[in-house]
Every structure is written in structure tokens, then in C-alpha cells.
C-alpha positions, 0 to 999 in steps of 0.5 A: 465517561467519554474517552478523550484522545489527542493525536500528535500529527493528526494530519497524516494520511492514516492518522486523520482517518483514525481520528475521524473513525474514533470521533464517529465512535463517540470519542472526544478527539483533538489533534495538532500538526505543523502542516495539514494538506488536502484531503486531510484538511477538508476531511478533518474540517467536515468532521469538526476536528480540524485543529484551530491553529497550526503548530504544537502546543503543550497546553493541548496535553492535559491529565484527563486524556485517555490516550495520546496517539503519536504519528510518524511525522512527530519527532522525539523533541516534540513539545506535546510529546515531552509533556505527555511523557512528563504527565505519565499519559498512555502514549500509543503509535498508530498500530498499537492503538489499533490493537488496543481497540481490536484486541477482542476482535478476530484480526486478519492482517495482510503483510508482505513486500507487495500486494498488501493494499490490493489483497486487503481491499479485496477482502474488504470488498467481499466482506462488504458484499457478503454483508459481514460486519467488520472494521478495517485499516487499509492504505488506499481509497477504496470504492464503496468505503468512505474512509480508509480506517474504521473502528466500530463494535464489529467482531472482525477487523482487516488490517494492512500490515505495514513493515515501516516503523510505528512512530518516533518512539517505537521503531519496530514495524507496524505489523509487529503490533497487530497479533493476527489470528489470520495472517497473510504474507504475499512475498518478500522483496527488499526495499526501504533501505533507509529503514532496513539497511540489509536484506537479512535484517529486512527478512528478520521482520517477517520472521518476527511477524510469524512468531506473533500470530496468535496460538491456534491461528493461520498463516496464509502464504504465497508458495511461489515466492521462494524467499518467503517459502524458505523463510516460513520453512525455517521458522515453522510453528506447531501451534498454527495452521499453514495454507499455501497458495499460488496463481489460481486456474485462469484463462485470458481471452481478448483481454478478459481474465476468467478465474476458477476456484474450487470448480466455480468460475467468474470473469474479473475486472482486474488482471495479472498474475500478481492480482490473481495471487492477491485474489487467491490469498483473499479467498483463503482469508474470507473462507476462514470467516465462512464465505464459500467460493461461490459467494467469494467469486460472485463478490470479487467479480466487480472488484475494480482495484484499489486506487493507483493499483493498475487503475485505468485512467483513459482510453480510446480505440487506439490507446489504453492508459493505466497508472500504478503505484509500482515503485520497487523492483518487484512491483515494477516487474509484476505490473509490466508482466501483467500488462504484457500478458493481458495485451500481448498484441499491443505496444507497451510504453512504460513511464517509471519514476524513481521517487522513493528514498531507496530508488533514488539511492545509487546503492540500490539502483542495481536492484532494477536490472532487467525490471523494464524488459517487458516494455516496448519503450521504457522511460525512467524519470527522476526529479532533481528536486526530489533528490534535494528534499531527501538530501541524496547525492545527484544521480547521473543519467548514464548511471541510471541507464547502466543499472537498468541494463537496457540499451534503449532506455530513455532517462529524463530528469526534467518534467518539460522534456518528459512531457515533450517526449510523451507528446511525440509518441505514436499511440496507435495500438498502445498501452501507456503505463505510468508507474510512480509513488510520486507525481512526476514533479507535478504532472497531473497524470489523469489530465495529461493522459486525456490531453494525449488521447485528444490531441 
């Protein structure tokens, strides 16, 4: 009998990807949402599973459903959820259902405050190049993969382990539901204060995650992160294996990074200590599946990065333009440090947007102290519109300057002023770096970068 699965909030960035994966696996998939934007709309439509109408309809919920998968966007009072509960149906959050489909597989789960997407993407890239069959779940578009979620009959799955809550019903972090045999922790740096109001509470989620590694499994962790090393030491288990890693042996010559692992050397297309750390973690995960250093480095040599992770979007003889997803203090520092080390002779102009709930909160701004010191010129942008949407108090420009502790910092809260400031720049011998999880109040950064370089 064909399994019938209904998605409440099918339009989510990963929810619609899971819906497509299960549809391709042969399940009968339906879904609903009160808004569906691109690219989810076109993706669902091309697979013939776009809801016929926008909105919630209790008639979508029938007793013959094998499962109901509940997205984060849905609220407790959702009429479809209420009916599903009344009928006693099996209701799963996204990660709970991923585990249900993969409980007989080997599960590699990448957790940590930063580097999860890139590390997961590196593992996926190498496994694909080495022709191993595997499923996956990752939070970004990756070259060579049609989707960001795939569920088949493969014996292995690679998952990005998010610490955000699983659903409206299940408030525990997503990565608490995946029970890995091979776990990676990249580091710990407090963020998401709307979800984790204290640092101790945030760290506790990683302690719990370590406790959920399957008996006989492996924890691969970044020993250069003192907070993480201390946490691992405080909850040491005797029934799992520990593998530590740091920055591997490497050189940088004329802007090109070369890395050596176990006596094998290759030139990379990515750069920066944070990417080298991610690469070393990915190597250990791939080695657990029998991949040699030679095969790993041969495969990783042409890895260009996940979307929005130090992605080169424009360049000429005078100027190179990158964009990056960096939004938390630790990510900001790591990205700027990577660019500074890779291009020591160039001027670095950094344009950072305060966009997340945490970064727009005055209570969290002090965490950014010194985070932009590696830039020659630094701009912090924020949109008053974003503050209004998140129902946060207005931010004062002087308040932002005070917390970043940089006297020459430019703070701008108007898109037009930002565009004018950028258009006046002398971009000779410069790296221009855009860092945001948003879009600078509607700026198409790629198009804008092309215009800057061609004016």
C-alpha cells in the first residue's frame, strides 16, 4: 500500500524539499500552507505537489494518512493540526520524520554553532565523488545536487544538525532527534537568544546531543574551541570513540591555499582557517566510511563551497567581491580573518547587516565587540523595517557604534545611503565582502556588485 503523507506548512525551505524527496520515493504527498514563496512554489509545482489553494483546510486531514509532518511555521492552533490530533494520527516534526526514514541507516550528523552547512556539504561532495550511495539533509543549495534533502534506500545519511526547535509541538532542538553513529561538533558560540536566553542553557543542548550518540559511535570535535573542549571533557562517555581535530597543515601562496593530510597534499578552491577546520572534520567523517586521505583530497580539491558561504560573486584585476552568510559574532570574525589571511596585501571593505533576532537585539550587541577589526573599512547596516517585523525596539546608530567598539565604524540604516556610500568607494586593490543572512532591505547583491565593478 502506498504511504500517504501530509505536510502542514509545506512551503518551508527544507519542508518542501523533504516533500519532493518522499514524492520521488513513491509516497503519495499532499500539503498546505498559508503562503508559499519562490523557489518553493516552482519546485513543488514542477513535481505536481503544489497545493491547489493557499490556506489551511481540515478536510486535508483524513484517517488514512500514514503520517503528518509539521513545519515550524505552523502554530499550535492550526486547524489541520487540531484535526490530526483528534484523529490520533502520527504527527512528526521534520527531524523526527527524517529519523523514522533513516533509523536503519548509518547516520552522520554535523552539529555546532558554525560551519555545519559547509562541513555537511564537504562530506556530501566527497561521498558523491567517491560514488558512495547516501541520503542527505543540508541547509543550502550545493552544486551537483538537485535538492537539499534526499531520502532513498541508501544505507547512509548525512545530516546538518540544527539546534533550533523542531516544531510548534516539539520545542527541543532538531539535532536531538537524529541519534548519530558518527557525530561532529564544530564549535560553540552563543546565538539565538530568542530561543536560548542564557549561554548555559544553549551549551546544555550540546551536552544532550553528545548523550544521544549511539553506543559504539564516534564523536569528532574541534579541539581548538576551548568552550567545546571543556564541554566534551565534562560529559565524557566510555561507550563512544573520540576524534579531535584542528587546523590541518597548510600553506598560502599568492592567494592559493594548499593543504596536507596524512602526507597527501592538494590545492584548494576554498580558504580560511574555518574552512580548513570544516575540511578536517569532513575528512574524519569520510574516513569512518572507508575513504582514504588520497581519495578525500582528490575529491575535495574542486569543492567551491556551499551557497552564500564565502561565495565569490564578482571580480576584476582591481577588486574581488564575496558574499557570506555570516551573521553571528563568531561567524563574522572567522570570515573576516579568513579573507585577511588570504589577501594580506589588499584592502578589505566589510559590509555587515544586522538581521537576525539576536543581532537586532540591544541586549546581544555587546557580543560583537571587536568582530570587524580585520577590515580596513567597516560598515554595519540594519533595516528599521526588519526591526518592526520582529517587534523589536528601535536601534540607535550611536548605540551600535558603542557596542562594536570601533571608532571609524560606519553605521547605516537606510538602503539608499548604503548604496551611495558603496558607489563612492575606491575599489582598487580591494576585497569587498558582504556578510548577511538577509538582503540589505532588498538589494540584489550580485547585480549591485557587477554594477560597482563596471561603473
